[in-house]
N, C-alpha and C positions, 0 to 999 in steps of 0.2 A: 504494500500500500504506500510506503514511503517513496518508492520509485515512481509510482504513478503520479503522486503529488508533485514530486520534483520535476518530472518530465512535462507535466501539464502546466506548471506555474513558474518554475524558476529556470528551466532549461532554455538556452538561446536557440531559436529556430531560424534556420537559414531562409526558409520560405517567407518569413515575415520581416526580413531585414536584419537578422541576427539580434533580435531583441526577444524578451520573454513574452509569453502570452499575457501575463499580468500587466506588463508595460503597455501593451496594446489596449487591453481592456480599460486601463486607467487613463488612457489618452496621453501617454508619455512618449509614444513611438517617435514622433517627429522631433521632439525636443532632444531625445537621445541620439537620433541619427544626425541632427545638426551638430551636436557636441562632438560626435565621432568624426564628422567631416572636418571640423576645426582641428582636432588632434592630428588627423591624417595630414592635413595641409602643413601644420607646424613640423611634423616629423619629416615630411618630404623636403621642406625648406632647410631644416637643420642638416639633413643628409647631403643636400646640394652644397651648402656652405662648407661642410666638413670635407667633402670630396674636392672642392675647389682649393681649400687650404692644403690638402695633401698634394695636389698637382703643383701648386706654387712651391711647396717645399721640395718636391722632386726636381723641379726646374732650377731652383736656386742652389741645390746641394751639388758639390763637386762630384764628378764621376768617380766612384769608388772601385771600379773594376779595372 
């Protein structure tokens, strides 16, 4: 019975946008998806800056080979 409760209420479902059924029923789906998009955008931006920094370091470092 615990598994059924977990799966029906607290499990993230891909078919409804990786939110829980409880989130959908409570009307929080869009709010959660917007927050996740913001986090994703920040993560991509950080990754781009980090990769740019690594490229700049590689170009400025003397050839060690």
